[in-house]
N, C-alpha and C positions, 0 to 999 in steps of 0.2 A: 531274188535273182536265181537261186537254185531251183525253185519250182519251174521257172521258165526254161532252164536248161533241161531239167527232167521231162517236161512236156514235149520239148523239142525232140529229145531222144525217143520218147514213145511214139510220136508222130512218124519219125523215120522208121522205127521197127514195125509199125503198123503197115506202112506203105510196102516195105520189103516183105513182111509176112503175107499180106494179101496177094501180092505179086507171085510169090512162090507157091502159096496154096492154089492158085489158079493154074500153076505149072507154067507161067510165062517167064520168058527171058526178058532182060532189059530191053532188047529190041522189040519184043511183042508189046510190052507196055508203052514203049516210046511211040510206036505206030499208033496205038489207040489214044494217046493223050498229046500227040503232036509236039513232043519234046525230044531232044537227042538222047540216045542211049547213055552218053557220057554225062549229060546233065542229071539224068535220073541217078546214075551211079554215084555221082557226087552228092546228091540230095540224100540218097540212102546212107552213105557213109559219113555224112556230117561235114563234108568238105565244101558245101555250098549252102548258102542261106536259102530258105524256102519262101518264095514270094506267094501271096494270097492267090494270084491268078493261076500259079502253077499248081497249088493245092487243089483249086477247084477243078482243073482239068484232070489231075491224078485221081481225085475222088470219083469223078464221073466215070473215067475209064475203068476203075476198080469195082464199080457198081456199088458204091457206098455214098454216104452223105458227108459233107464237110464237117458237120457236127460230130459224126461217128469217128471220123479220122482225127480230129483235133480235140475231142472232148477229154477231160481229165480221166486218168485211169480209174476204173471202178475199183473201190475197195470195200464193197459191200461184203458182208459176211457170206462166205461160200458154203458154210456148214448148213445143211438142212436139218432143222430141229423138229422133233416129233410134236404133234398136237395130240393130247390124250383126252378122250371123252369117256369118262368113267361110266356115265349113265348108259351109254350105248355100248360100252365094252369094246371100244376101237381106239387104235392109236394110228394116226395118219401122218405120212411124210409126203408133202407136196413136192413132186419132182420137177415141176415147172413153175416158175414164179409168175409167169404170165400165160394166159391161154395161148395155146399153139395155133397151128393152121386150122381153120374151120371151127375155132373156139373150143378145141379139146384140151383137157387137162390130164396130166399123168400123175398117178399117186400110188404109193405103196401103203397098203392098209393091213394092220395086224388086227384080227378079229378074235375076241375072247369069248364073247357071249354066243349062245346058240341062236339059230334062227327063231323069229317069233312063232308062237302056236297059231294054227289056223283058227279062223273065227274072231281074230282080233282085227283092229284097224290098222295093223302095222304094215300091211302090203301097200306100197305106194305106186303111183302112176305119174308120169311126167313125159313130155315129149322127148323123142330122141332114141339113142341106143346106148347100152352099156356093154363094155367088153372088159374081161378080166382074165388073168392067168393065175392059177394057184401055185405059189412058190413052195409052200410047205403046208402040211395038214390036209384037211378035207373041208370044204365049204358046201353047206347045204343051201341051195338056191330054191326058193319058193317062187315059182313062176306060174301064175294063174292057178289051176287046180293041181299042178304037178310039183312034186318035191324032187329035186335033182342033186345027186351028190357028185361034186366036181373035185376030183383028187389032184394032188401035186403033180404038176406036169401038164395038166389038162387046162383047157380054156373054155370060156362061155362068151357068147355074144348074142344079144336079144333086144327085141323092141321093148322100150320102157313104157309103152302104152298099155302093155300087159301088167296087171298088178303083180308086184314082185318085192322081195326082201331077200336077204341072205344073212347067214350066221355061221359060226364055227360048228363043226360036227366031230364029237368025241375029242375035244381039245382044241387049243388055239390053232389058227390058220393065218397064213400070210398071203396076200394077193398083190399083184401088180395090175392096176386098172387104168383104162383110158375112158374118161367120162366127157360128155358134151356138156354144154352149159346147164342144162336141166338136171343132168346127173350129178354135176358138181354141187349145185345148190341143194339137192336132195340128200346125197350120200355123204358129202364132206361138211355140211353145216349142222351144227347141233340143233 
């Protein structure tokens, strides 16, 4: 029974939170879901039971789904744990659990190993574009025939159809990168 009461409270808080986040008054939401402002007020404060048909109207007006509105509270681990790849000299923190808009993934990467030497098969190619900002240290970006030093505070963005690789220059470096699907497979997978 307590679980039902807790879920009921969560649903009410979600309704109010979404309404307030949109900058809407009770009157604004009421006009969008065809309920009276007093009914919405009583729903949000727990002084009225919520009917399924009301929830459907409210969810639609708030631009969400009924599942998102009434789903159980997420209790997933919110801490992002690093993935260490000793062979590649990289530690990665995925900053997005799911691919974002247009299939991009954000990650923080600590690079300990230098860039591979020219003449090796270490330069990769894949469809898409890579983007990164150097948070600390200096990154050596091998891009085709060029070797580019990207220092802390600077950023790089390039077509990944050009053979490329990167590594730390004169000590460890940290980057924040935004990778498309091809970049994620290439740079974040061992």
